[in-house]
C-alpha positions as CSV (number, residue, x, y, z in Angstrom):
1,Q,-51.1,-32.9,23.3
2,V,-50.6,-29.3,22.2
3,Q,-51.5,-27.9,18.8
4,L,-49.8,-24.8,17.4
5,V,-51.3,-22.7,14.6
6,E,-49.0,-20.1,13.0
7,S,-50.0,-17.2,10.8
8,G,-48.5,-14.0,9.4
9,G,-45.7,-15.1,7.1
10,G,-45.3,-13.7,3.6
11,L,-43.1,-11.7,1.2
12,V,-41.8,-8.4,2.3
13,Q,-39.2,-6.0,0.9
14,P,-35.9,-5.3,2.8
15,G,-36.5,-2.8,5.6
16,G,-40.1,-3.9,5.9
17,S,-42.0,-5.4,8.8
18,L,-44.1,-8.5,9.5
19,R,-45.9,-9.9,12.5
20,L,-46.1,-13.6,13.2
21,S,-48.7,-15.1,15.5
22,C,-48.9,-18.6,17.0
23,A,-51.9,-19.8,19.0
24,A,-51.6,-22.8,21.2
25,S,-54.5,-25.2,22.1
26,G,-54.9,-28.5,23.9
27,T,-53.8,-29.6,27.3
28,I,-51.8,-26.6,28.6
29,V,-50.9,-25.8,32.2
30,S,-49.9,-22.3,33.3
31,T,-46.1,-22.6,33.2
32,Y,-44.7,-22.8,29.7
33,T,-42.3,-21.2,27.3
34,M,-43.2,-20.3,23.7
35,G,-41.1,-18.9,21.0
36,W,-39.8,-19.0,17.4
37,Y,-37.1,-20.8,15.6
38,R,-36.2,-20.5,11.9
39,Q,-34.6,-22.6,9.2
40,A,-33.1,-21.2,6.0
41,P,-32.4,-23.5,3.0
42,G,-29.3,-25.6,3.6
43,K,-29.0,-24.4,7.2
44,Q,-29.8,-25.9,10.6
45,R,-32.8,-24.7,12.6
46,E,-31.8,-21.8,14.9
47,L,-33.3,-19.9,17.8
48,V,-35.0,-16.6,17.0
49,A,-36.6,-15.7,20.3
50,T,-38.4,-17.2,23.3
51,I,-40.5,-15.9,26.1
52,T,-41.3,-17.6,29.4
53,S,-44.5,-17.5,31.5
54,G,-42.9,-14.7,33.5
55,R,-42.3,-12.8,30.2
56,L,-38.6,-13.2,30.3
57,A,-37.5,-12.9,26.7
58,N,-34.4,-14.3,25.0
59,Y,-33.2,-13.3,21.5
60,A,-30.7,-14.4,19.0
61,D,-28.0,-11.8,18.6
62,S,-28.8,-11.4,14.9
63,V,-32.4,-10.2,15.7
64,K,-31.9,-8.2,18.9
65,V,-33.3,-4.6,18.5
66,R,-35.1,-5.5,15.3
67,F,-37.5,-8.2,16.6
68,T,-39.8,-8.2,19.6
69,I,-41.5,-11.2,21.1
70,S,-44.6,-10.9,23.2
71,R,-47.4,-13.2,24.5
72,D,-51.0,-13.0,25.5
73,S,-51.4,-15.7,28.2
74,A,-55.2,-15.5,28.2
75,K,-55.2,-16.3,24.4
76,K,-52.2,-18.7,24.7
77,T,-50.7,-16.8,21.8
78,V,-47.2,-15.6,21.1
79,Y,-46.3,-12.9,18.7
80,L,-43.1,-12.0,16.9
81,Q,-42.9,-8.4,15.6
82,M,-40.2,-8.3,13.0
83,N,-38.9,-4.9,11.8
84,S,-36.1,-3.8,9.6
85,L,-36.1,-7.1,7.9
86,K,-33.1,-8.2,5.9
87,P,-32.7,-10.8,3.1
88,E,-30.9,-13.0,5.5
89,D,-34.0,-13.3,7.6
90,T,-35.6,-15.3,4.9
91,A,-36.5,-18.7,6.3
92,V,-39.3,-20.9,7.5
93,Y,-40.3,-19.8,10.9
94,Y,-41.5,-22.4,13.4
95,C,-43.5,-21.8,16.5
96,Y,-42.1,-23.6,19.6
97,F,-43.9,-24.6,22.8
98,S,-42.2,-26.1,25.8
99,G,-44.3,-27.2,28.8
100,L,-44.3,-29.7,31.6
101,R,-45.6,-32.4,29.3
102,G,-43.1,-31.9,26.5
103,N,-42.1,-29.8,23.5
104,Y,-44.1,-29.1,20.4
105,W,-43.6,-27.5,17.0
106,G,-45.8,-25.7,14.6
107,Q,-46.0,-26.5,10.9
108,G,-43.9,-23.5,9.9
109,T,-44.6,-20.3,8.0
110,Q,-42.5,-18.9,5.2
111,V,-41.0,-15.5,5.5
112,T,-39.3,-14.1,2.4
113,V,-37.4,-10.8,2.4
114,S,-36.7,-9.8,-1.2
115,S,-37.0,-6.8,-3.5
């Protein structure tokens, strides 16, 4: 089993920044992918960004340039730096973990972009 604990969500004005963190714990082998998905009200969950053990990052087109994903393998933690936030970025952001023993999700953290 893998447990994921997210932090860093909140309310921010358009153009502002937030940094999300997700720490993984449990039975984890060295090769795994972590990332972030989001779900806005009335919409399906969608990919935001992922990063592999080799630090290969993948981004949704809507967040490229504005968001940066990174990881600290020693801490088993993934970060999402979100800059130039827009109202359409408002959603619940879910941490995602994909390893040899399966896929896991965090409980979600709310990000609201509003003036």
